[in-house]
Phi, psi and omega in degrees: 000325174298320181297319180293325179284313186282315190265332185250004176055040175284138177274170178300327183292319177296321178294319183294320178296318179299314179298322176297318177297324177278350181060043177223167172259181183292334180294330180291324180290323183288335182285114182301331181298333182303325186284348173277355174274101186296327179295320176294316183298319180296313179299316180302311183292321178300313182296317181293317182290335177291327182278330181235072191291333187255025181227145179273082183294318184296319178294312178301319176297323177298317178293322183295318180302313182294320182293333184250012185283336186229146176279172179296322180298312180293328178296317179293329175295309183290331181300329180267347183250342188212152177251167177301315180300318179295324182294320176293327177294332178285352184302316181304325182285321188258000177306313184300346180279346180230006174203145175245002188263345183203166177247129180256137180222129178274110182282317180211148176215123176253198184292322177218025172220155175210154174237116188242136178246142173229120180246117180293142178290329183203149181287337182283330182277323185284127179242159184298321184298329180295320176296317177294327180288324175301313181301321178295317181295314183296323180286338185269350183303316179301337180299334179301328178261025184053038177255158178300153174305145178284156173263143183233134172242116181268099185283332176225146179218131177301327181278358175245022173105352178278167181267006178203173170248127182240123183244128172259122189242136177226142180216163177246133172242104180273088178217173177296146174303143187295336184285352182293319182293311180294324181294318178297322179296318181292322175300317178299319177294324179294320178298314181296319177298322182293321179282348180269359173125349182289147180295153180298328183291314182294311179305317180294316178301313179297320180295314182298315181296322178293321178293314178299317181300316183291323179297318178299312179300316181298317180294326176298315178296318179297318180297321178295319177299319180293324177298318177296322176296321176296323178298317179300314181298316177300319177297316178297318180295316181297319176299318180292323178297316176298319181291318177293327176296319177297314180299318180298321175297316177302312183297325180292321177298316178294323175298317180296324179289322178296321181295317179298319179298315181293329182278004178060045181289150178286163177304322179293315178299319182294315179299313181298318180292322182296308188291327179290316182289322178302314183287316184288319185273325183260001171061043169266163182285316184214162176208158177210152177237120179250146178236154184270131171259098184290336180291326185251357181055051178225158177246124186236147177286116179271322179204156182209166181206136177098355183270155176284164182300327178296311180296319180303313179298321179294318180294327180294330180270345186284145172221142181242128180282119184249024175297150183302330180285352180263111185249005181262154173104137182291314181294321179297322181295319181299315185293310188284330179270345186056031181231151178289155178237127178243120178241106179286326177225110187295322182300332180283343184247354188293334180291342178281351184273167175289157179308317183298314180293320179302317180296316183299315181293326178288327179290320179289328173073027179288141177261328180205141181204165177227138174232131179231148180281148175251127184251150170268189182291341177267011182061030171260142182289119178255351178178181180227132173255127183230143171228157181207166173241142180251000180263140181295331187274003178241141180221144176284152180230175176303323183292325173296318180296312180295325177297314180292327175300316178297314178294332182300329179297315182289324180291322178300319179298315179298312180298313182300317180292325180290319178295318180297318179296317181295319177297320181292320176296321174297316179296323179294317183295319177299315181299319178296315179297321179294320177296317177297321178297314181302313181299316181298317181292323178293321176299319180294317180302318180301340178281347185235339183224167179299149180306315176303314180291322179295323177293320181290321180293325180279341184272358183225147173255004179283111183299320180297317178294321178294326177295316179297319175300320181289327181277347181294141177244133184232148169255124187210150177284122183220164174249129181246124179245121174254145177225143182210141178281128180285132176066028183294324183300313176293321182296317185293333180291342180265004187234156172287159183300323181294321178289325175301310180298319180296319178295316179296318181297319178297319177295307187292331179293337178271330183276321186302316177301329180293313180300316179294323181301323183262025168085012180248178174215148182278112181287321179198153172261132182246065178076253182264014182224184175206162173235126182247142184239131173244117187231008181234152176055225180271072191296323183292311178300317177302317181298317183293320181296319183292317176299318182295317180295326178292322174298322180292330184286340188302318179300324181290327177291324179292326179296317178296323179294322183297321181297330183268009180063037176246153185288157173288158186227162174234153181238159171227139185232141174231137185223132177214151183238128179174188182280141179215163179262123180250129178183174178259131184243135179150206179257181178298326187271336179212127175240152178227122182285143180204164181234124182230156179140176181300323181302314180299315182296318179294319178296322178296319182289328178292324175296322179291330180293342182295341177297333180279329183275321183135162182289161178057050179227160175237119180252138181225163177279171180296330182295317179297315182298322179293319185291333184236016186294336182285341181258339189228159170255138183233153176247121180287136176256002177091178178276132185231138173275120181251154185295132175093359184234128182289317184268150179287153186245128176285126182243140178232143181256133179286129183254268189242123174296138178271348180288160184288159181296323182289334182287303191231328192232159181258338182213147171303143180298331184291346179270003177296149178294130180233000000 
């Protein structure tokens, strides 16, 4: 409180507000015993740091306590009785009087250097501000002797992953060399001896020998002090080297995990690389990575390293039940509590396990181990990383646990990313297969319904929407192409039923791809004929091209029939373009898409009229001729009265396509057999 008033210029009102937040009075602050209540001390520091967020209050308070601890009178008294080095050496004795969270030990102390270690009793008790406060106290001790503050280098820190805090302390003592006082004393004794009756020669010799002996002794002590300082420096240097090597191994492990993530490694590849790197870089005996199967509420070993083949087979078959009601087992505790588990001696804790877990632990033979949870972005446990020692001379410590907790964040990101990547790849594969299925289904639909309707049906999974689409009726301009085998009735009477079916299938299997290629679909087969609908794009021109190419294909169809010992056939085609009604006709349980209207009737009558013109011909209406006249040549057949139509109909016969052979047709139309 004095530090806040003197150094931070807090007013009485500020102090009163702080006490109200703490719910205590000033007498509680003045009572030294209050600061042994760690909960109270933690709450006090949290409140002060919240009010002064950008300042190191704990460090400054530690320095302030030492500077104001002694009056000038006590300083002069202590100056003659104790040195700064001795004061640091007494820290080990008096540490329990001002902290319950850690034990402080002075490893070495020289004339103006010291090496001090602080080991926390528990990771739960030790807080970062306590470390800063210790540094403030240690740096402020020389102020008791009106000396400048000591400089502190923290070579190891519990809060950065080490198992202790190690402080290297240096200070300056500006005073006369110690040998001045004894030399002056010897001179005084020599003068007294001379005056007491000793001869000048003897007195001088004794004085010189005494001075030389003391100088030798003093140089020996100085050499010993320098040796101690060098030992402190060497200890600090070795500690720094070990700490740097450890940090380098940690960074190398993190780098390897990052490389695997960037290399788009699979979850199995990531798991194998992690357990191997953890053992090789951090020098543990064995390691394993377990993953959570949320569907089955079990924990399974994904990968392991350092185990014998017998142990490896056992772990691959092992599963751990992680339901909340299961409270036994080290790994289960990690998953359900979401906290790391440190077991320094497995033999002391094995009796707490279930019989099955005890058997498993005894077979594996771990002496000491640490297990830490791996979290996803939602802070849900996705796995457990475990390392162990099988040697009796090695034990896990809090620093190992903290190190793995730090690494677990990086490992979790790598494992999560690899899983996400695998899920994305699986989703993409499913999407590709679904897209292929949709396209295939669309192509199938297009054989039975208009292309537009097929596309809409395939683009939605909503059954109600699909029902509405199927029930919808449209009036649309379409081209209708009828085709029929000439003289099929008489021909079929001379053939067996099997041959009739084979003949029809052979013919239609050659014609249907041509219709589809030009954007049409066969609405229905009518025994020995078919009705094709063209409803997209330049439907009239597409229908004419399909009809022309089908006529050119007839000789090839006849060749295929000949190979099958089937008779040759002739076709007649009728084509008209105009408005028609498109829709599904039937009941709720079964629908049949159809096209009805005058356009359909006229196309059918035009196909029948080919019997008057001759086989293997295509007759079309004047509308078709006008729409496709630029591509084809037509021969007018005059106005003809057709059944079902009051007015006469202008009919045109398709002659020679003007498009190139490579584009649409394989032979000139005039080469068709007539």
